[in-house]
N, CA, C and O atoms as a DFTB+ gen file, in Angstrom:
448 C
 N C O
     1  1       0.823      -1.202       0.000
     2  2       0.000       0.000       0.000
     3  2       0.860       1.256       0.000
     4  3       1.966       1.283       0.541
     5  1       0.312       2.294      -0.626
     6  2       1.007       3.574      -0.697
     7  2       0.991       4.251       0.664
     8  3       0.041       4.083       1.428
     9  1       2.040       5.021       0.980
    10  2       1.998       5.780       2.227
    11  2       0.948       6.880       2.142
    12  3       0.685       7.428       1.072
    13  1       0.356       7.189       3.286
    14  2      -0.679       8.219       3.322
    15  2      -0.061       9.567       2.997
    16  3       0.969       9.938       3.559
    17  1      -0.697      10.302       2.083
    18  2      -0.175      11.596       1.667
    19  2      -0.476      12.644       2.725
    20  3      -1.535      12.628       3.353
    21  1       0.462      13.545       2.911
    22  2       0.311      14.616       3.882
    23  2      -0.293      15.827       3.171
    24  3       0.432      16.735       2.765
    25  1      -1.611      15.841       3.020
    26  2      -2.312      16.908       2.321
    27  2      -2.617      18.028       3.308
    28  3      -3.233      17.783       4.346
    29  1      -2.191      19.269       2.997
    30  2      -2.483      20.370       3.916
    31  2      -3.982      20.649       3.971
    32  3      -4.687      20.515       2.972
    33  1      -4.454      21.037       5.145
    34  2      -5.870      21.355       5.296
    35  2      -6.042      22.864       5.296
    36  3      -5.225      23.575       5.882
    37  1      -7.091      23.370       4.649
    38  2      -7.315      24.816       4.609
    39  2      -7.810      25.330       5.954
    40  3      -8.373      24.581       6.752
    41  1      -7.589      26.624       6.193
    42  2      -8.044      27.238       7.431
    43  2      -9.552      27.378       7.484
    44  3     -10.149      27.292       8.557
    45  1     -10.172      27.592       6.335
    46  2     -11.626      27.747       6.226
    47  2     -12.136      26.796       5.154
    48  3     -11.358      26.340       4.316
    49  1     -13.442      26.484       5.166
    50  2     -13.988      25.668       4.072
    51  2     -13.800      26.386       2.735
    52  3     -13.975      27.601       2.645
    53  1     -13.445      25.627       1.704
    54  2     -13.210      26.200       0.384
    55  2     -14.384      25.919      -0.539
    56  3     -15.192      25.026      -0.285
    57  1     -14.467      26.696      -1.618
    58  2     -15.485      26.458      -2.637
    59  2     -15.236      25.082      -3.240
    60  3     -14.093      24.637      -3.341
    61  1     -16.308      24.416      -3.636
    62  2     -16.168      23.054      -4.151
    63  2     -15.785      23.066      -5.625
    64  3     -16.098      24.004      -6.358
    65  1     -15.103      22.007      -6.042
    66  2     -14.766      21.795      -7.443
    67  2     -15.713      20.742      -7.989
    68  3     -16.081      19.804      -7.282
    69  1     -16.106      20.894      -9.241
    70  2     -17.026      19.941      -9.854
    71  2     -16.251      18.927     -10.688
    72  3     -16.342      18.913     -11.916
    73  1     -15.501      18.093     -10.011
    74  2     -14.815      16.998     -10.678
    75  2     -14.688      15.826      -9.723
    76  3     -14.850      15.967      -8.511
    77  1     -14.398      14.681     -10.288
    78  2     -14.246      13.470      -9.485
    79  2     -12.765      13.151      -9.350
    80  3     -11.994      13.339     -10.291
    81  1     -12.373      12.672      -8.186
    82  2     -10.987      12.303      -7.930
    83  2     -10.664      11.010      -8.679
    84  3     -11.473      10.082      -8.714
    85  1      -9.471      10.961      -9.277
    86  2      -9.034       9.737      -9.947
    87  2      -8.675       8.692      -8.904
    88  3      -7.948       8.995      -7.957
    89  1      -9.171       7.466      -9.058
    90  2      -8.754       6.414      -8.122
    91  2      -7.280       6.072      -8.352
    92  3      -6.769       6.222      -9.462
    93  1      -6.607       5.615      -7.307
    94  2      -5.180       5.293      -7.394
    95  2      -4.884       4.262      -8.482
    96  3      -3.801       4.280      -9.067
    97  1      -5.818       3.376      -8.757
    98  2      -5.611       2.342      -9.777
    99  2      -5.466       2.943     -11.178
   100  3      -4.816       2.344     -12.034
   101  1      -6.054       4.104     -11.424
   102  2      -5.990       4.729     -12.752
   103  2      -4.816       5.694     -12.898
   104  3      -4.646       6.288     -13.963
   105  1      -4.012       5.861     -11.869
   106  2      -2.884       6.786     -11.920
   107  2      -1.666       6.199     -12.627
   108  3      -0.784       6.947     -13.048
   109  1      -1.600       4.875     -12.766
   110  2      -0.432       4.214     -13.350
   111  2      -0.165       4.738     -14.761
   112  3      -1.053       4.738     -15.614
   113  1       1.071       5.184     -14.993
   114  2       1.470       5.655     -16.314
   115  2       1.083       7.092     -16.605
   116  3       1.214       7.535     -17.746
   117  1       0.610       7.832     -15.617
   118  2       0.233       9.232     -15.831
   119  2       1.193      10.148     -15.087
   120  3       1.993       9.693     -14.270
   121  1       1.107      11.420     -15.373
   122  2       1.936      12.417     -14.697
   123  2       1.616      12.475     -13.207
   124  3       2.477      12.829     -12.401
   125  1       0.397      12.134     -12.841
   126  2      -0.020      12.217     -11.440
   127  2       0.696      11.181     -10.578
   128  3       0.861      11.386      -9.376
   129  1       1.122      10.077     -11.177
   130  2       1.846       9.053     -10.430
   131  2       3.256       9.536     -10.078
   132  3       3.780       9.212      -9.012
   133  1       3.863      10.308     -10.977
   134  2       5.237      10.759     -10.790
   135  2       5.336      12.051      -9.981
   136  3       6.435      12.441      -9.587
   137  1       4.234      12.707      -9.730
   138  2       4.227      14.004      -9.058
   139  2       4.575      13.860      -7.580
   140  3       4.011      13.016      -6.883
   141  1       5.501      14.681      -7.107
   142  2       5.875      14.693      -5.694
   143  2       5.005      15.733      -4.992
   144  3       5.243      16.935      -5.104
   145  1       3.995      15.254      -4.267
   146  2       3.026      16.148      -3.631
   147  2       3.665      17.101      -2.633
   148  3       3.330      18.285      -2.609
   149  1       4.573      16.607      -1.816
   150  2       5.159      17.468      -0.783
   151  2       5.954      18.606      -1.405
   152  3       5.916      19.731      -0.905
   153  1       6.671      18.332      -2.485
   154  2       7.421      19.382      -3.181
   155  2       6.453      20.406      -3.776
   156  3       6.707      21.609      -3.730
   157  1       5.352      19.922      -4.328
   158  2       4.344      20.804      -4.910
   159  2       3.717      21.696      -3.847
   160  3       3.575      22.901      -4.057
   161  1       3.345      21.124      -2.718
   162  2       2.723      21.909      -1.651
   163  2       3.676      22.963      -1.105
   164  3       3.236      24.038      -0.697
   165  1       4.970      22.673      -1.090
   166  2       5.950      23.638      -0.596
   167  2       6.133      24.818      -1.540
   168  3       6.485      25.910      -1.094
   169  1       5.901      24.620      -2.846
   170  2       6.081      25.710      -3.803
   171  2       4.812      26.534      -3.996
   172  3       4.883      27.663      -4.481
   173  1       3.668      25.998      -3.630
   174  2       2.395      26.712      -3.804
   175  2       2.185      27.712      -2.674
   176  3       2.583      27.467      -1.535
   177  1       1.556      28.838      -2.999
   178  2       1.196      29.828      -1.983
   179  2      -0.186      29.449      -1.451
   180  3      -1.200      30.002      -1.877
   181  1      -0.210      28.510      -0.526
   182  2      -1.472      27.964      -0.024
   183  2      -2.290      29.005       0.731
   184  3      -3.519      28.940       0.727
   185  1      -1.631      29.962       1.376
   186  2      -2.353      31.007       2.114
   187  2      -3.193      31.859       1.151
   188  3      -4.350      32.164       1.439
   189  1      -2.609      32.239       0.012
   190  2      -3.346      33.033      -0.980
   191  2      -4.475      32.217      -1.589
   192  3      -5.574      32.735      -1.784
   193  1      -4.222      30.960      -1.889
   194  2      -5.269      30.089      -2.436
   195  2      -6.403      29.964      -1.436
   196  3      -7.575      29.995      -1.809
   197  1      -6.054      29.822      -0.167
   198  2      -7.042      29.728       0.906
   199  2      -7.930      30.973       0.932
   200  3      -9.148      30.867       1.076
   201  1      -7.319      32.149       0.793
   202  2      -8.084      33.403       0.831
   203  2      -8.951      33.581      -0.417
   204  3     -10.089      34.043      -0.325
   205  1      -8.409      33.213      -1.590
   206  2      -9.134      33.442      -2.838
   207  2     -10.314      32.497      -3.023
   208  3     -11.313      32.878      -3.632
   209  1     -10.218      31.268      -2.510
   210  2     -11.251      30.269      -2.745
   211  2     -12.046      29.929      -1.492
   212  3     -12.672      28.871      -1.419
   213  1     -12.023      30.815      -0.515
   214  2     -12.782      30.618       0.713
   215  2     -14.274      30.589       0.386
   216  3     -14.755      31.435      -0.368
   217  1     -15.005      29.634       0.938
   218  2     -16.428      29.489       0.633
   219  2     -17.244      30.640       1.209
   220  3     -18.227      31.065       0.602
   221  1     -16.850      31.145       2.367
   222  2     -17.611      32.207       3.019
   223  2     -16.730      33.435       3.148
   224  3     -15.728      33.421       3.862
   225  1     -17.113      34.504       2.448
   226  2     -16.347      35.737       2.522
   227  2     -17.259      36.852       2.987
   228  3     -18.417      36.941       2.580
   229  1     -16.720      37.701       3.847
   230  2     -17.496      38.831       4.341
   231  2     -17.705      39.832       3.217
   232  3     -16.801      40.068       2.415
   233  1     -18.898      40.423       3.155
   234  2     -19.172      41.439       2.145
   235  2     -18.335      42.676       2.427
   236  3     -18.117      43.042       3.582
   237  1     -17.874      43.309       1.369
   238  2     -17.114      44.533       1.512
   239  2     -15.630      44.313       1.712
   240  3     -14.856      45.267       1.636
   241  1     -15.211      43.087       1.966
   242  2     -13.795      42.800       2.154
   243  2     -13.288      42.134       0.887
   244  3     -13.781      41.076       0.495
   245  1     -12.294      42.758       0.241
   246  2     -11.744      42.183      -0.977
   247  2     -10.464      41.439      -0.656
   248  3      -9.655      41.889       0.155
   249  1     -10.294      40.324      -1.286
   250  2      -9.069      39.547      -1.118
   251  2      -7.965      40.159      -1.957
   252  3      -8.219      40.728      -3.019
   253  1      -6.735      40.038      -1.473
   254  2      -5.601      40.470      -2.272
   255  2      -5.481      39.514      -3.449
   256  3      -5.503      38.297      -3.268
   257  1      -5.355      40.056      -4.647
   258  2      -5.177      39.211      -5.808
   259  2      -6.445      38.521      -6.263
   260  3      -6.378      37.537      -7.000
   261  1      -7.603      39.015      -5.841
   262  2      -8.845      38.376      -6.254
   263  2      -9.105      38.652      -7.727
   264  3      -8.462      39.513      -8.327
   265  1     -10.035      37.929      -8.301
   266  2     -10.381      38.110      -9.703
   267  2     -10.874      39.535      -9.933
   268  3     -10.580      40.137     -10.966
   269  1     -11.614      40.068      -8.986
   270  2     -12.119      41.437      -9.122
   271  2     -10.964      42.433      -9.155
   272  3     -10.995      43.391      -9.926
   273  1      -9.945      42.213      -8.323
   274  2      -8.770      43.083      -8.340
   275  2      -8.079      43.016      -9.694
   276  3      -7.636      44.036     -10.222
   277  1      -7.987      41.809     -10.259
   278  2      -7.360      41.653     -11.562
   279  2      -8.158      42.364     -12.645
   280  3      -7.582      42.956     -13.558
   281  1      -9.468      42.307     -12.546
   282  2     -10.311      43.003     -13.521
   283  2     -10.089      44.507     -13.447
   284  3     -10.035      45.184     -14.473
   285  1      -9.960      45.027     -12.228
   286  2      -9.779      46.464     -12.062
   287  2      -8.414      46.915     -12.557
   288  3      -8.276      48.034     -13.049
   289  1      -7.399      46.054     -12.434
   290  2      -6.074      46.415     -12.916
   291  2      -6.075      46.633     -14.424
   292  3      -5.496      47.601     -14.917
   293  1      -6.719      45.743     -15.144
   294  2      -6.732      45.830     -16.593
   295  2      -7.972      46.510     -17.139
   296  3      -8.213      46.499     -18.346
   297  1      -8.755      47.098     -16.255
   298  2     -10.025      47.675     -16.688
   299  2      -9.794      48.961     -17.469
   300  3      -9.026      49.831     -17.060
   301  1     -10.461      49.053     -18.577
   302  2     -10.470      50.270     -19.371
   303  2     -11.861      50.852     -19.234
   304  3     -12.821      50.116     -19.008
   305  1     -11.984      52.151     -19.366
   306  2     -13.334      52.704     -19.270
   307  2     -14.223      52.066     -20.340
   308  3     -13.932      52.132     -21.534
   309  1     -15.290      51.460     -19.892
   310  2     -16.176      50.766     -20.823
   311  2     -17.303      51.694     -21.247
   312  3     -17.827      52.479     -20.457
   313  1     -17.655      51.580     -22.508
   314  2     -18.808      52.327     -22.977
   315  2     -20.042      51.497     -22.689
   316  3     -20.011      50.269     -22.766
   317  1     -21.110      52.163     -22.363
   318  2     -22.345      51.463     -22.063
   319  2     -22.951      50.959     -23.371
   320  3     -23.058      51.700     -24.348
   321  1     -23.341      49.696     -23.371
   322  2     -23.905      49.084     -24.571
   323  2     -25.419      49.239     -24.529
   324  3     -26.072      48.888     -23.547
   325  1     -25.955      49.770     -25.610
   326  2     -27.394      49.937     -25.733
   327  2     -27.941      48.748     -26.507
   328  3     -27.471      48.447     -27.604
   329  1     -28.928      48.076     -25.940
   330  2     -29.506      46.906     -26.579
   331  2     -30.948      47.201     -26.961
   332  3     -31.694      47.820     -26.201
   333  1     -31.329      46.747     -28.154
   334  2     -32.701      46.980     -28.607
   335  2     -33.606      45.789     -28.311
   336  3     -34.820      45.873     -28.492
   337  1     -33.020      44.676     -27.854
   338  2     -33.831      43.531     -27.447
   339  2     -33.474      43.167     -26.006
   340  3     -32.390      43.487     -25.519
   341  1     -34.402      42.496     -25.342
   342  2     -34.157      42.143     -23.946
   343  2     -33.087      41.053     -23.844
   344  3     -32.769      40.387     -24.829
   345  1     -32.543      40.884     -22.651
   346  2     -31.429      39.970     -22.424
   347  2     -31.729      38.528     -22.767
   348  3     -30.878      37.827     -23.315
   349  1     -32.945      38.074     -22.445
   350  2     -33.289      36.671     -22.716
   351  2     -33.336      36.394     -24.216
   352  3     -32.846      35.363     -24.678
   353  1     -33.921      37.308     -24.967
   354  2     -33.988      37.121     -26.420
   355  2     -32.586      37.197     -27.026
   356  3     -32.269      36.453     -27.954
   357  1     -31.752      38.090     -26.507
   358  2     -30.378      38.198     -26.998
   359  2     -29.618      36.897     -26.743
   360  3     -28.857      36.440     -27.595
   361  1     -29.827      36.305     -25.568
   362  2     -29.163      35.043     -25.249
   363  2     -29.650      33.934     -26.182
   364  3     -28.849      33.129     -26.657
   365  1     -30.950      33.888     -26.444
   366  2     -31.494      32.879     -27.362
   367  2     -30.933      33.055     -28.768
   368  3     -30.635      32.071     -29.445
   369  1     -30.788      34.301     -29.212
   370  2     -30.208      34.563     -30.534
   371  2     -28.753      34.114     -30.584
   372  3     -28.307      33.552     -31.585
   373  1     -28.019      34.358     -29.517
   374  2     -26.620      33.940     -29.455
   375  2     -26.513      32.422     -29.550
   376  3     -25.644      31.901     -30.248
   377  1     -27.391      31.718     -28.852
   378  2     -27.393      30.250     -28.908
   379  2     -27.698      29.781     -30.323
   380  3     -27.027      28.887     -30.839
   381  1     -28.702      30.375     -30.952
   382  2     -29.067      30.009     -32.320
   383  2     -27.909      30.259     -33.276
   384  3     -27.585      29.401     -34.098
   385  1     -27.285      31.429     -33.175
   386  2     -26.190      31.761     -34.085
   387  2     -24.987      30.839     -33.887
   388  3     -24.274      30.539     -34.845
   389  1     -24.760      30.392     -32.664
   390  2     -23.635      29.487     -32.432
   391  2     -23.893      28.110     -33.038
   392  3     -22.948      27.395     -33.372
   393  1     -25.159      27.735     -33.183
   394  2     -25.501      26.429     -33.756
   395  2     -25.451      26.436     -35.284
   396  3     -25.374      25.372     -35.898
   397  1     -25.493      27.618     -35.907
   398  2     -25.560      27.696     -37.362
   399  2     -24.258      27.317     -38.056
   400  3     -24.293      26.853     -39.196
   401  1     -23.122      27.496     -37.414
   402  2     -21.816      27.166     -37.992
   403  2     -21.594      27.888     -39.322
   404  3     -21.084      27.308     -40.281
   405  1     -21.986      29.158     -39.361
   406  2     -21.788      29.988     -40.548
   407  2     -21.087      31.265     -40.113
   408  3     -21.217      31.691     -38.966
   409  1     -20.342      31.879     -41.036
   410  2     -19.696      33.147     -40.721
   411  2     -20.748      34.253     -40.707
   412  3     -21.863      34.071     -41.195
   413  1     -20.378      35.398     -40.141
   414  2     -21.313      36.525     -40.084
   415  2     -21.746      36.956     -41.483
   416  3     -22.913      37.278     -41.707
   417  1     -20.796      36.959     -42.423
   418  2     -21.114      37.369     -43.796
   419  2     -22.107      36.400     -44.444
   420  3     -23.023      36.826     -45.147
   421  1     -21.925      35.103     -44.207
   422  2     -22.831      34.102     -44.782
   423  2     -24.238      34.244     -44.205
   424  3     -25.224      34.086     -44.925
   425  1     -24.331      34.537     -42.925
   426  2     -25.647      34.725     -42.298
   427  2     -26.323      35.957     -42.878
   428  3     -27.516      35.921     -43.181
   429  1     -25.574      37.056     -43.038
   430  2     -26.150      38.285     -43.617
   431  2     -26.654      38.032     -45.032
   432  3     -27.751      38.466     -45.386
   433  1     -25.855      37.326     -45.851
   434  2     -26.285      37.035     -47.223
   435  2     -27.533      36.154     -47.239
   436  3     -28.409      36.341     -48.083
   437  1     -27.621      35.201     -46.321
   438  2     -28.775      34.302     -46.276
   439  2     -30.036      35.049     -45.860
   440  3     -31.120      34.758     -46.365
   441  1     -29.908      36.004     -44.951
   442  2     -31.079      36.759     -44.481
   443  2     -31.523      37.777     -45.517
   444  3     -32.718      37.931     -45.767
   445  1     -30.571      38.472     -46.120
   446  2     -30.905      39.526     -47.079
   447  2     -31.049      38.921     -48.438
   448  3     -31.331      39.630     -49.403
């Protein structure tokens, strides 16, 4: 049997991931079998990960390096977009257009 891995525990509950863990039997011949977990944990900034993915965050408190902070760093003044159709209809049109597999020019020619 494999030795028990020393997985660090977070200080607070974290947001869940929507994936299934690979069983040890399926790790043979993959990169995950060769990975040294302890070396990986030592190089990761677990404190920052803990803060960014905390399940319960107080309102008004921003994490250092959060996605919102990153958005603000690269944020350019945005122009307000005026829409002539409501959001639900726009979303339905986007879904339809993605299913057509045609370029914008081909769609325009087909309609006109």
